[in-house]
C-alpha positions, 0 to 999 in steps of 0.5 A: 297662650295668647292672652296677655299677663295684666294687672289692675288697681281697682281701689285704694286705700292709704298705700294700700291697693286691691285689684286683679291679676289676668292671666290666661289661666285664670284671676288672681285677687289682690292682695293675694296669698299663695299656698306654697307647693313646693314639691308639687303639692301643698301637703296634706291637700287637695288641689280641689281642696287648696281651691276651695280655701279660696287660692287663686295662685299655688307656688312652686320650688325650681330647687326642689322640682329640679332635683326631683322628680326633675323639670325635664321629666315634668316637662314630658308628662305634661308641666306641672299644671297637669302633673300635680292636677291645678289648673289655675295659675303657679308661681315658681320662685328661681331657686336662689335662695333654696341653694343658698339655704339647702344645698350643699357646697355651694359655689358662688360665681359670676356665672352662677352657682355650683353645689350639691344636693341635699337629697342625694349629694348630686352636682349641679349649676344654676345660673339665671339661664338654667332657672329660666329654662327649669320654669319654663319646661314646668310651664311656670305662669310667673316666672322669678329672676334667679338672685342671690340673697344674703341673709341679715345681718350682713355688713353694707359691703356684702349686701351691695355687692349681692344686689349688683350681682342680683341685678345682673343675673336680672338681665341676664334673666330677662334676655333668657327669658325672652318674649312668651305671651301669656306669661309673666318674669318678676325682677326682684329687688335687693339692697337689705335694710339700705335705703339707697341700694334699694333705690339702685336696685329699683332703677335697674330693674325699672330699665330692664323692665318686668311684668310684677316686682317682688320685695326680696331679701326681707323676712331672713331673720331681721324681725318685724319692725326692721322689714316694715322699716324696709316696707315703708320706703320699698314698695313706693321705689317700684312701679306703681302699674305692676303688681309687688310681692313680698317673697317668704311673708309670711305670719298674718300680722307680717301680712296685714302691716305689708299690705297697709305698705303697698304689697299685693301678693304674699307667699309663706310655708307657714299655714300648712307646716304649722298644721302639721305641727299644731299650731293653728291661727285664729281671729282670736290669735294662736292655738295649740292643739296639742295643749292638753287644755283642749282634751276635753274642749267641744268647742270647734277652733274658731266658732265663726269660721266655716273650714271642714275642720271647724264645722264638723270637729271639736277641739276634743277630736283635733287634739285626740288625732294630732296627740294620735299621729293620724293624718288626718290631724294635719289635713284638718289643721292645714285646711283650717290655716289655709282657709283662714288665711285666705279669709283675712285676704278676702277681708282685706280685699273689701276693706280697701275696696270700702275705703276701711281699712284702717278700722279693719286693721283695728278690729284685726289687732284687737280681737287677737289681743283680747284672745288666748294666744298659747304658748307652743 
């Protein structure tokens, strides 16, 4: 690739920014939500359908793809973009979080993490160098540093040790990534909920130098209030001229609050996972389509939504196919949820550009508060 990776801020409103990331495979409008394609697919969706929702970029998972079908096999077949039929940008995480949360018999050392696969028990080693190698084999446009992310709550000593290890791994990731024009490596800030540790982490990452920066170590059990408390300062500790990515977030109100605090990029499995379990996000709140109240309801999920589920089907039909465990249920509900998320991002971008973010956020909360949020 000859074209460079770049980021431009087009407008601000308070701490919120709207802009564009340019890559050789296309632009990414920010704030951006990245649907998660864990195993080289966004579950229940075709690639063209994901693009039709408004997605500019997808997320793939290093841990899952290294185990099955393997990064080496994907590389032989032309890389992840060709393999999954997605010709736009792809970001891959480093595998660090999944190693800590999914893998078995983990052993953490300075070198990296040895573990056994949760699939077949096979033994593997993941280090900064191996993570960079895997992501290069996949052909990822945006590569994430290999880091360690302890679950919260954790004591300060544990958080500090983890952050310092992650910063050493960040430098090794940078060295292993090398000079690859057109591709980007993002550093990951750690430090839990400790402001001074976050500052130390940001300083270390700045010294190394990255094309983008992530706020890591959140959405791991600390709750929204604590997360927002951290986001009140963490994004501002990172370079203003680079994209800021909040990993693994989240619910619609999490995203809105994080955008207000200066975050540019998000990913989460929630819209697709919820679609498969009958939980639907609408302007008025959450609809649980499996509830009996929808069995005779001729209305769409959301009368203002233009997705195929809302344009062509009633709540009664969607209730029926969910209860009957038909595949079309997951397809339609996931499409709707991803469409809702992308519409939310488009609304946030427009509001920031127009200097009307406060009014947009007030309307967002008022509409949801006046809706009918159903129990799961």
